[in-house]
C-alpha positions as YAML, in Angstrom:
chain: A
units: angstrom
residues:
- id: 1
  name: UNK
  ca: [151.05, 77.67, 108.82]
- id: 2
  name: UNK
  ca: [151.31, 79.19, 112.31]
- id: 3
  name: UNK
  ca: [149.88, 82.21, 114.01]
- id: 4
  name: UNK
  ca: [152.47, 84.23, 115.90]
- id: 5
  name: UNK
  ca: [151.24, 85.72, 119.15]
- id: 6
  name: UNK
  ca: [153.45, 87.44, 121.71]
- id: 7
  name: UNK
  ca: [156.46, 85.32, 120.78]
- id: 8
  name: UNK
  ca: [154.58, 82.01, 120.90]
- id: 9
  name: UNK
  ca: [153.15, 79.95, 118.04]
- id: 10
  name: UNK
  ca: [149.73, 78.34, 117.96]
- id: 11
  name: UNK
  ca: [148.10, 76.42, 115.10]
- id: 12
  name: UNK
  ca: [146.69, 78.52, 112.29]
- id: 13
  name: UNK
  ca: [146.24, 78.45, 108.53]
- id: 14
  name: UNK
  ca: [148.77, 80.96, 107.23]
- id: 15
  name: UNK
  ca: [150.27, 82.60, 110.29]
- id: 16
  name: UNK
  ca: [149.52, 86.17, 111.29]
- id: 17
  name: UNK
  ca: [150.26, 88.64, 113.98]
- id: 18
  name: UNK
  ca: [146.87, 89.60, 115.40]
- id: 19
  name: UNK
  ca: [147.25, 93.36, 115.22]
- id: 20
  name: UNK
  ca: [144.36, 95.62, 114.31]
- id: 21
  name: UNK
  ca: [144.07, 97.29, 110.93]
- id: 22
  name: UNK
  ca: [142.79, 100.69, 112.00]
- id: 23
  name: UNK
  ca: [142.70, 103.84, 109.86]
- id: 24
  name: UNK
  ca: [142.49, 103.76, 106.11]
- id: 25
  name: UNK
  ca: [143.61, 100.85, 103.96]
- id: 26
  name: UNK
  ca: [147.36, 101.21, 103.43]
- id: 27
  name: UNK
  ca: [148.46, 102.68, 100.14]
- id: 28
  name: UNK
  ca: [149.44, 105.92, 98.42]
- id: 29
  name: UNK
  ca: [146.73, 108.53, 97.81]
- id: 30
  name: UNK
  ca: [146.72, 109.62, 94.22]
- id: 31
  name: UNK
  ca: [150.20, 108.25, 93.57]
- id: 32
  name: UNK
  ca: [150.99, 107.37, 89.95]
- id: 33
  name: UNK
  ca: [152.16, 103.79, 89.65]
- id: 34
  name: UNK
  ca: [154.87, 103.25, 87.00]
- id: 35
  name: UNK
  ca: [154.32, 100.64, 84.32]
- id: 36
  name: UNK
  ca: [155.70, 97.27, 85.45]
- id: 37
  name: UNK
  ca: [159.14, 96.35, 84.17]
- id: 38
  name: UNK
  ca: [160.28, 93.05, 82.74]
- id: 39
  name: UNK
  ca: [162.53, 90.71, 84.70]
- id: 40
  name: UNK
  ca: [166.18, 91.71, 84.65]
- id: 41
  name: UNK
  ca: [168.34, 89.52, 82.42]
- id: 42
  name: UNK
  ca: [172.12, 89.27, 82.10]
- id: 43
  name: UNK
  ca: [173.74, 87.45, 79.16]
- id: 44
  name: UNK
  ca: [177.00, 85.83, 80.21]
- id: 45
  name: UNK
  ca: [177.72, 84.12, 76.89]
- id: 46
  name: UNK
  ca: [180.34, 86.68, 75.94]
- id: 47
  name: UNK
  ca: [182.41, 86.17, 79.07]
- id: 48
  name: UNK
  ca: [181.59, 82.58, 80.02]
- id: 49
  name: UNK
  ca: [184.24, 80.03, 79.16]
- id: 50
  name: UNK
  ca: [183.72, 76.34, 78.54]
- id: 51
  name: UNK
  ca: [184.46, 75.76, 82.19]
- id: 52
  name: UNK
  ca: [181.54, 75.68, 84.61]
- id: 53
  name: UNK
  ca: [180.75, 79.25, 85.60]
- id: 54
  name: UNK
  ca: [178.38, 78.40, 88.44]
- id: 55
  name: UNK
  ca: [177.87, 75.32, 90.63]
- id: 56
  name: UNK
  ca: [174.67, 75.20, 92.68]
- id: 57
  name: UNK
  ca: [173.40, 72.53, 95.09]
- id: 58
  name: UNK
  ca: [169.86, 71.20, 94.59]
- id: 59
  name: UNK
  ca: [167.69, 71.44, 97.73]
- id: 60
  name: UNK
  ca: [166.43, 68.06, 98.95]
- id: 61
  name: UNK
  ca: [162.82, 67.18, 98.07]
- id: 62
  name: UNK
  ca: [160.18, 66.30, 100.64]
- id: 63
  name: UNK
  ca: [160.48, 62.88, 102.27]
- id: 64
  name: UNK
  ca: [156.77, 62.14, 102.37]
- id: 65
  name: UNK
  ca: [155.96, 62.34, 98.67]
- id: 66
  name: UNK
  ca: [155.57, 59.06, 96.83]
- id: 67
  name: UNK
  ca: [155.30, 60.74, 93.44]
- id: 68
  name: UNK
  ca: [157.71, 59.27, 90.91]
- id: 69
  name: UNK
  ca: [160.08, 62.13, 90.22]
- id: 70
  name: UNK
  ca: [163.21, 63.04, 88.42]
- id: 71
  name: UNK
  ca: [165.07, 66.30, 87.97]
- id: 72
  name: UNK
  ca: [165.70, 68.20, 84.78]
- id: 73
  name: UNK
  ca: [166.38, 71.66, 83.40]
- id: 74
  name: UNK
  ca: [163.11, 73.42, 82.58]
- id: 75
  name: UNK
  ca: [163.16, 75.79, 79.63]
- id: 76
  name: UNK
  ca: [160.11, 77.90, 80.50]
- id: 77
  name: UNK
  ca: [160.50, 81.67, 80.29]
- id: 78
  name: UNK
  ca: [160.31, 83.56, 83.55]
- id: 79
  name: UNK
  ca: [157.14, 85.04, 82.07]
- id: 80
  name: UNK
  ca: [155.68, 85.85, 78.68]
- id: 81
  name: UNK
  ca: [154.69, 89.31, 79.90]
- id: 82
  name: UNK
  ca: [154.53, 90.99, 83.29]
- id: 83
  name: UNK
  ca: [153.84, 88.62, 86.22]
- id: 84
  name: UNK
  ca: [150.22, 87.49, 86.28]
- id: 85
  name: UNK
  ca: [148.10, 86.11, 89.10]
- id: 86
  name: UNK
  ca: [147.16, 83.19, 86.84]
- id: 87
  name: UNK
  ca: [150.84, 82.23, 86.48]
- id: 88
  name: UNK
  ca: [150.67, 80.53, 89.90]
- id: 89
  name: UNK
  ca: [149.71, 76.93, 90.53]
- id: 90
  name: UNK
  ca: [150.59, 75.47, 93.93]
- id: 91
  name: UNK
  ca: [152.16, 72.01, 93.84]
- id: 92
  name: UNK
  ca: [152.49, 69.25, 96.42]
- id: 93
  name: UNK
  ca: [153.81, 71.53, 99.15]
- id: 94
  name: UNK
  ca: [151.52, 73.25, 101.66]
- id: 95
  name: UNK
  ca: [152.94, 76.62, 100.64]
- id: 96
  name: UNK
  ca: [149.63, 78.40, 100.01]
- id: 97
  name: UNK
  ca: [150.96, 81.51, 101.81]
- id: 98
  name: UNK
  ca: [153.72, 81.89, 99.21]
- id: 99
  name: UNK
  ca: [151.31, 81.23, 96.33]
- id: 100
  name: UNK
  ca: [148.63, 83.57, 97.69]
- id: 101
  name: UNK
  ca: [151.11, 86.39, 98.41]
- id: 102
  name: UNK
  ca: [152.65, 86.11, 94.94]
- id: 103
  name: UNK
  ca: [149.19, 86.10, 93.36]
- id: 104
  name: UNK
  ca: [148.19, 89.18, 95.38]
- id: 105
  name: UNK
  ca: [151.39, 90.98, 94.39]
- id: 106
  name: UNK
  ca: [150.85, 90.10, 90.72]
- id: 107
  name: UNK
  ca: [147.36, 91.63, 90.99]
- id: 108
  name: UNK
  ca: [148.77, 95.14, 91.52]
- id: 109
  name: UNK
  ca: [151.17, 97.41, 89.56]
- id: 110
  name: UNK
  ca: [153.45, 97.98, 92.57]
- id: 111
  name: UNK
  ca: [153.40, 94.26, 93.32]
- id: 112
  name: UNK
  ca: [154.38, 93.40, 89.76]
- id: 113
  name: UNK
  ca: [157.35, 95.74, 90.05]
- id: 114
  name: UNK
  ca: [158.29, 94.16, 93.37]
- id: 115
  name: UNK
  ca: [158.24, 90.67, 91.81]
- id: 116
  name: UNK
  ca: [160.32, 91.89, 88.87]
- id: 117
  name: UNK
  ca: [162.89, 93.29, 91.27]
- id: 118
  name: UNK
  ca: [163.17, 90.01, 93.17]
- id: 119
  name: UNK
  ca: [164.66, 88.00, 90.30]
- id: 120
  name: UNK
  ca: [167.60, 88.42, 87.93]
- id: 121
  name: UNK
  ca: [168.14, 85.82, 85.22]
- id: 122
  name: UNK
  ca: [171.65, 84.92, 84.05]
- id: 123
  name: UNK
  ca: [171.89, 83.15, 80.69]
- id: 124
  name: UNK
  ca: [174.69, 81.82, 78.49]
- id: 125
  name: UNK
  ca: [176.71, 80.44, 81.39]
- id: 126
  name: UNK
  ca: [177.71, 76.84, 82.03]
- id: 127
  name: UNK
  ca: [175.72, 75.92, 85.17]
- id: 128
  name: UNK
  ca: [176.14, 72.70, 87.13]
- id: 129
  name: UNK
  ca: [173.39, 71.57, 89.52]
- id: 130
  name: UNK
  ca: [174.65, 68.99, 92.00]
- id: 131
  name: UNK
  ca: [172.75, 66.42, 94.07]
- id: 132
  name: UNK
  ca: [174.13, 65.28, 97.41]
- id: 133
  name: UNK
  ca: [174.68, 61.60, 98.07]
- id: 134
  name: UNK
  ca: [171.96, 61.75, 100.72]
- id: 135
  name: UNK
  ca: [169.42, 62.99, 98.14]
- id: 136
  name: UNK
  ca: [170.35, 60.32, 95.62]
- id: 137
  name: UNK
  ca: [170.37, 57.54, 98.23]
- id: 138
  name: UNK
  ca: [167.01, 58.65, 99.62]
- id: 139
  name: UNK
  ca: [165.36, 58.75, 96.21]
- id: 140
  name: UNK
  ca: [166.85, 55.44, 95.13]
- id: 141
  name: UNK
  ca: [165.63, 53.79, 98.33]
- id: 142
  name: UNK
  ca: [162.16, 55.35, 98.07]
- id: 143
  name: UNK
  ca: [161.52, 54.13, 94.54]
- id: 144
  name: UNK
  ca: [163.55, 50.92, 94.61]
- id: 145
  name: UNK
  ca: [161.87, 48.28, 92.48]
- id: 146
  name: UNK
  ca: [159.75, 50.78, 90.51]
- id: 147
  name: UNK
  ca: [160.67, 50.21, 86.87]
- id: 148
  name: UNK
  ca: [159.40, 53.65, 85.83]
- id: 149
  name: UNK
  ca: [161.69, 55.53, 88.18]
- id: 150
  name: UNK
  ca: [164.67, 57.35, 86.73]
- id: 151
  name: UNK
  ca: [166.99, 58.71, 89.44]
- id: 152
  name: UNK
  ca: [168.58, 62.09, 88.74]
- id: 153
  name: UNK
  ca: [172.17, 62.21, 87.67]
- id: 154
  name: UNK
  ca: [174.73, 63.29, 90.24]
- id: 155
  name: UNK
  ca: [175.18, 66.47, 88.22]
- id: 156
  name: UNK
  ca: [172.96, 68.19, 85.65]
- id: 157
  name: UNK
  ca: [174.36, 70.80, 83.28]
- id: 158
  name: UNK
  ca: [172.25, 73.70, 82.03]
- id: 159
  name: UNK
  ca: [172.77, 77.22, 80.71]
- id: 160
  name: UNK
  ca: [171.08, 79.60, 83.11]
- id: 161
  name: UNK
  ca: [170.56, 80.41, 86.75]
- id: 162
  name: UNK
  ca: [168.69, 82.99, 88.81]
- id: 163
  name: UNK
  ca: [169.53, 85.37, 91.61]
- id: 164
  name: UNK
  ca: [166.59, 85.89, 93.98]
- id: 165
  name: UNK
  ca: [166.44, 88.57, 96.66]
- id: 166
  name: UNK
  ca: [164.87, 86.99, 99.75]
- id: 167
  name: UNK
  ca: [166.34, 89.36, 102.36]
- id: 168
  name: UNK
  ca: [169.67, 87.93, 101.26]
- id: 169
  name: UNK
  ca: [170.65, 86.84, 97.75]
- id: 170
  name: UNK
  ca: [169.85, 83.22, 96.91]
- id: 171
  name: UNK
  ca: [171.06, 81.66, 93.66]
- id: 172
  name: UNK
  ca: [169.24, 78.70, 92.07]
- id: 173
  name: UNK
  ca: [169.50, 76.98, 88.72]
- id: 174
  name: UNK
  ca: [166.77, 76.15, 86.21]
- id: 175
  name: UNK
  ca: [166.73, 72.50, 87.34]
- id: 176
  name: UNK
  ca: [163.50, 71.40, 89.06]
- id: 177
  name: UNK
  ca: [161.93, 68.22, 90.39]
- id: 178
  name: UNK
  ca: [159.32, 66.99, 87.90]
- id: 179
  name: UNK
  ca: [157.02, 63.99, 87.60]
- id: 180
  name: UNK
  ca: [158.12, 61.17, 85.39]
- id: 181
  name: UNK
  ca: [156.55, 61.42, 81.93]
- id: 182
  name: UNK
  ca: [157.31, 59.79, 78.60]
- id: 183
  name: UNK
  ca: [157.18, 63.17, 76.86]
- id: 184
  name: UNK
  ca: [159.18, 66.37, 77.04]
- id: 185
  name: UNK
  ca: [156.64, 68.40, 79.04]
- id: 186
  name: UNK
  ca: [157.76, 69.54, 82.48]
- id: 187
  name: UNK
  ca: [155.18, 68.40, 85.06]
- id: 188
  name: UNK
  ca: [156.34, 70.21, 88.18]
- id: 189
  name: UNK
  ca: [156.22, 68.43, 91.53]
- id: 190
  name: UNK
  ca: [156.21, 71.60, 93.59]
- id: 191
  name: UNK
  ca: [155.23, 75.13, 92.47]
- id: 192
  name: UNK
  ca: [154.15, 75.07, 88.84]
- id: 193
  name: UNK
  ca: [152.32, 77.23, 86.33]
- id: 194
  name: UNK
  ca: [149.51, 76.47, 83.89]
- id: 195
  name: UNK
  ca: [150.95, 79.27, 81.74]
- id: 196
  name: UNK
  ca: [154.49, 77.84, 81.91]
- id: 197
  name: UNK
  ca: [155.78, 80.96, 83.67]
- id: 198
  name: UNK
  ca: [158.84, 80.00, 85.68]
- id: 199
  name: UNK
  ca: [159.05, 82.97, 88.09]
- id: 200
  name: UNK
  ca: [156.80, 81.47, 90.85]
- id: 201
  name: UNK
  ca: [158.73, 78.18, 90.65]
- id: 202
  name: UNK
  ca: [162.06, 80.02, 90.94]
- id: 203
  name: UNK
  ca: [160.90, 81.94, 94.01]
- id: 204
  name: UNK
  ca: [159.64, 78.83, 95.79]
- id: 205
  name: UNK
  ca: [162.84, 76.93, 94.97]
- id: 206
  name: UNK
  ca: [164.88, 79.88, 96.27]
- id: 207
  name: UNK
  ca: [162.96, 79.68, 99.57]
- id: 208
  name: UNK
  ca: [163.74, 75.95, 99.76]
- id: 209
  name: UNK
  ca: [167.42, 76.65, 99.08]
- id: 210
  name: UNK
  ca: [167.46, 79.47, 101.65]
- id: 211
  name: UNK
  ca: [165.79, 77.30, 104.30]
- id: 212
  name: UNK
  ca: [167.77, 74.18, 103.37]
- id: 213
  name: UNK
  ca: [165.25, 71.81, 101.76]
- id: 214
  name: UNK
  ca: [161.64, 71.47, 100.64]
- id: 215
  name: UNK
  ca: [160.69, 69.51, 103.78]
- id: 216
  name: UNK
  ca: [161.38, 72.42, 106.11]
- id: 217
  name: UNK
  ca: [159.66, 74.84, 103.73]
- id: 218
  name: UNK
  ca: [156.59, 72.61, 104.02]
- id: 219
  name: UNK
  ca: [156.68, 72.59, 107.84]
- id: 220
  name: UNK
  ca: [153.95, 74.93, 109.07]
- id: 221
  name: UNK
  ca: [155.38, 74.88, 112.60]
- id: 222
  name: UNK
  ca: [158.54, 76.63, 111.40]
- id: 223
  name: UNK
  ca: [157.32, 79.35, 109.04]
- id: 224
  name: UNK
  ca: [154.41, 81.80, 109.04]
- id: 225
  name: UNK
  ca: [152.73, 83.93, 106.38]
- id: 226
  name: UNK
  ca: [154.04, 87.00, 108.25]
- id: 227
  name: UNK
  ca: [157.55, 85.78, 107.51]
- id: 228
  name: UNK
  ca: [156.83, 85.06, 103.85]
- id: 229
  name: UNK
  ca: [154.95, 88.37, 103.38]
- id: 230
  name: UNK
  ca: [157.72, 90.43, 104.97]
- id: 231
  name: UNK
  ca: [160.36, 88.80, 102.75]
- id: 232
  name: UNK
  ca: [158.38, 88.87, 99.51]
- id: 233
  name: UNK
  ca: [156.81, 92.30, 99.93]
- id: 234
  name: UNK
  ca: [159.76, 93.84, 101.75]
- id: 235
  name: UNK
  ca: [157.51, 95.24, 104.49]
- id: 236
  name: UNK
  ca: [155.44, 93.84, 107.34]
- id: 237
  name: UNK
  ca: [151.75, 93.28, 106.61]
- id: 238
  name: UNK
  ca: [148.85, 94.93, 108.33]
- id: 239
  name: UNK
  ca: [146.39, 92.42, 109.73]
- id: 240
  name: UNK
  ca: [142.64, 92.43, 110.17]
- id: 241
  name: UNK
  ca: [141.40, 89.64, 112.44]
- id: 242
  name: UNK
  ca: [137.88, 88.52, 111.52]
- id: 243
  name: UNK
  ca: [135.03, 87.22, 113.63]
- id: 244
  name: UNK
  ca: [131.26, 87.30, 113.28]
- id: 245
  name: UNK
  ca: [131.15, 90.88, 114.55]
- id: 246
  name: UNK
  ca: [133.74, 92.33, 112.17]
- id: 247
  name: UNK
  ca: [132.45, 95.40, 110.31]
- id: 248
  name: UNK
  ca: [131.77, 94.34, 106.73]
- id: 249
  name: UNK
  ca: [132.81, 97.82, 105.60]
- id: 250
  name: UNK
  ca: [136.37, 97.09, 106.75]
- id: 251
  name: UNK
  ca: [136.52, 93.91, 104.68]
- id: 252
  name: UNK
  ca: [134.93, 95.68, 101.71]
- id: 253
  name: UNK
  ca: [137.47, 98.54, 101.88]
- id: 254
  name: UNK
  ca: [140.39, 96.14, 101.67]
- id: 255
  name: UNK
  ca: [138.78, 94.23, 98.80]
- id: 256
  name: UNK
  ca: [138.07, 97.48, 96.92]
- id: 257
  name: UNK
  ca: [141.73, 98.48, 97.26]
- id: 258
  name: UNK
  ca: [143.09, 95.05, 96.27]
- id: 259
  name: UNK
  ca: [143.88, 96.13, 92.69]
- id: 260
  name: UNK
  ca: [146.46, 98.56, 94.08]
- id: 261
  name: UNK
  ca: [147.23, 97.24, 97.58]
- id: 262
  name: UNK
  ca: [147.99, 93.49, 97.77]
- id: 263
  name: UNK
  ca: [145.84, 91.49, 100.17]
- id: 264
  name: UNK
  ca: [145.36, 87.83, 101.10]
- id: 265
  name: UNK
  ca: [142.81, 86.04, 103.25]
- id: 266
  name: UNK
  ca: [143.23, 83.00, 105.49]
- id: 267
  name: UNK
  ca: [140.25, 80.66, 105.61]
- id: 268
  name: UNK
  ca: [139.06, 79.06, 108.83]
- id: 269
  name: UNK
  ca: [139.96, 75.44, 109.50]
- id: 270
  name: UNK
  ca: [136.26, 74.47, 109.33]
- id: 271
  name: UNK
  ca: [135.34, 76.62, 106.31]
- id: 272
  name: UNK
  ca: [132.91, 74.93, 103.92]
- id: 273
  name: UNK
  ca: [132.25, 77.57, 101.26]
- id: 274
  name: UNK
  ca: [135.95, 77.66, 100.37]
- id: 275
  name: UNK
  ca: [138.82, 75.27, 101.04]
- id: 276
  name: UNK
  ca: [139.57, 75.32, 104.75]
- id: 277
  name: UNK
  ca: [142.92, 76.14, 106.33]
- id: 278
  name: UNK
  ca: [144.10, 77.80, 103.12]
- id: 279
  name: UNK
  ca: [145.38, 81.11, 101.80]
- id: 280
  name: UNK
  ca: [143.70, 83.06, 98.99]
- id: 281
  name: UNK
  ca: [144.67, 86.23, 97.15]
- id: 282
  name: UNK
  ca: [141.97, 88.90, 97.28]
- id: 283
  name: UNK
  ca: [141.53, 90.31, 93.78]
- id: 284
  name: UNK
  ca: [138.72, 92.83, 94.23]
- id: 285
  name: UNK
  ca: [135.02, 93.21, 94.83]
- id: 286
  name: UNK
  ca: [132.01, 93.50, 92.51]
- id: 287
  name: UNK
  ca: [129.08, 94.90, 94.42]
- id: 288
  name: UNK
  ca: [129.04, 92.67, 97.49]
- id: 289
  name: UNK
  ca: [130.91, 89.76, 95.86]
- id: 290
  name: UNK
  ca: [134.61, 89.36, 96.71]
- id: 291
  name: UNK
  ca: [136.80, 87.90, 93.95]
- id: 292
  name: UNK
  ca: [139.53, 85.49, 95.11]
- id: 293
  name: UNK
  ca: [142.39, 83.56, 93.60]
- id: 294
  name: UNK
  ca: [143.04, 80.09, 94.98]
- id: 295
  name: UNK
  ca: [146.77, 79.34, 94.43]
- id: 296
  name: UNK
  ca: [145.73, 75.82, 93.37]
- id: 297
  name: UNK
  ca: [145.07, 77.65, 90.09]
- id: 298
  name: UNK
  ca: [141.48, 78.87, 90.02]
- id: 299
  name: UNK
  ca: [139.40, 81.99, 90.61]
- id: 300
  name: UNK
  ca: [136.57, 81.85, 93.14]
- id: 301
  name: UNK
  ca: [134.10, 84.29, 94.65]
- id: 302
  name: UNK
  ca: [132.10, 84.67, 97.87]
- id: 303
  name: UNK
  ca: [129.78, 87.33, 99.21]
- id: 304
  name: UNK
  ca: [130.93, 89.73, 101.92]
- id: 305
  name: UNK
  ca: [128.92, 87.88, 104.54]
- id: 306
  name: UNK
  ca: [130.22, 84.53, 103.33]
- id: 307
  name: UNK
  ca: [133.78, 85.87, 103.48]
- id: 308
  name: UNK
  ca: [133.27, 86.93, 107.10]
- id: 309
  name: UNK
  ca: [131.81, 83.51, 107.83]
- id: 310
  name: UNK
  ca: [134.65, 81.61, 106.13]
- id: 311
  name: UNK
  ca: [137.81, 83.62, 106.83]
- id: 312
  name: UNK
  ca: [139.71, 84.36, 110.02]
- id: 313
  name: UNK
  ca: [142.10, 87.12, 108.95]
- id: 314
  name: UNK
  ca: [143.39, 89.33, 106.16]
- id: 315
  name: UNK
  ca: [146.99, 90.42, 105.53]
- id: 316
  name: UNK
  ca: [147.50, 93.49, 103.37]
- id: 317
  name: UNK
  ca: [149.88, 96.34, 102.64]
- id: 318
  name: UNK
  ca: [151.98, 98.00, 100.01]
- id: 319
  name: UNK
  ca: [155.22, 96.28, 98.95]
- id: 320
  name: UNK
  ca: [158.56, 98.01, 99.18]
- id: 321
  name: UNK
  ca: [159.49, 99.77, 95.95]
...
C-alpha cells in the first residue's frame, strides 16, 4: 500500500503515518472486557413477500486475473463461533492490510466485539444480485474460447444479504466470485476462509462495493492501511516506525499487549525472514519470540531482533466500542 506523509504518498507496504508511539501502549488499565457477542441477525421471512426485497449490484472483479471464475451464492455461516484470527485467508487481491487488521482485531476481546458490530445479516428475504453489462462483456471476452468457463447469469437470486458499517452503511449479498470447480465447494477468488467463515469475505466485498470495484481496492496507490485501520477499528492507529536503533522494549511492549490491543506489522520490501512488503497481525510474544499471523492463512514467529530487522513499522490501538 502507500505511506502517507504530510499529505503526499510514497511507496510503502501497508501505508502508515509516521508518527511516534510515545507513552504507554494504548489500552484500558484494568478494564473488564465484555464477552464477545455473536453477529446480529434479522429474519425477514415473516415480512418478505415473493417479490424481490433487495436488489444489489455486484462489484466488478479485477481485470488482471486470468483465473477461471464464476459467481454464486455462498452458504457459509458468518462464523461458527466468535470471529477468529484463523478465519482469514487472503485471496488474489493485495489486501494484506485488511486481512492483517481483521486478524489483529479477532485476536482481542474488544476487537471481536468491534467485528461483530460491523455486520448485520438479513435472512429470509428475496435478494437479487445483478451484474452490469460491462462486467459480463469483460468476463466473456477474457475467457472466450475456454470451454470450462461458465459466465455468471445477469441476475442471481439468493436469500440473504449483509449490512456492513464502513463509516457509512454498505449492503452486499451472499454472492461471491469463485473459481470454477466441478463440485459444490466454494473456492473463493478473493478473501476466503479455511474455516468457511464468511465474515472476512463480506467485509472485503463491502470495501469493494464502497470503493466501486475490486480493481480499485487492489490499487495500493489509492488506499493505505491507515485508511483501512481507521474504518475497521473506528479510530486512528498509533504508529511506531522501526529502524535498526529502535528500542526492542518498545516492540516487546506492543507484542505483550497484542492479546488486548490489536497490532499489525508491515515488513520491509527486502525482508527475507518473512514475506516482504506484507502486513502481519501481531498475536503476542513468548519470551523473546513474537508470534505473527500471515493473512495468507498461517502462523509464523520471529525473534525480537529479527522483527526489528524485518519490519518497518507497527500500527496499534484500541478499536471503538
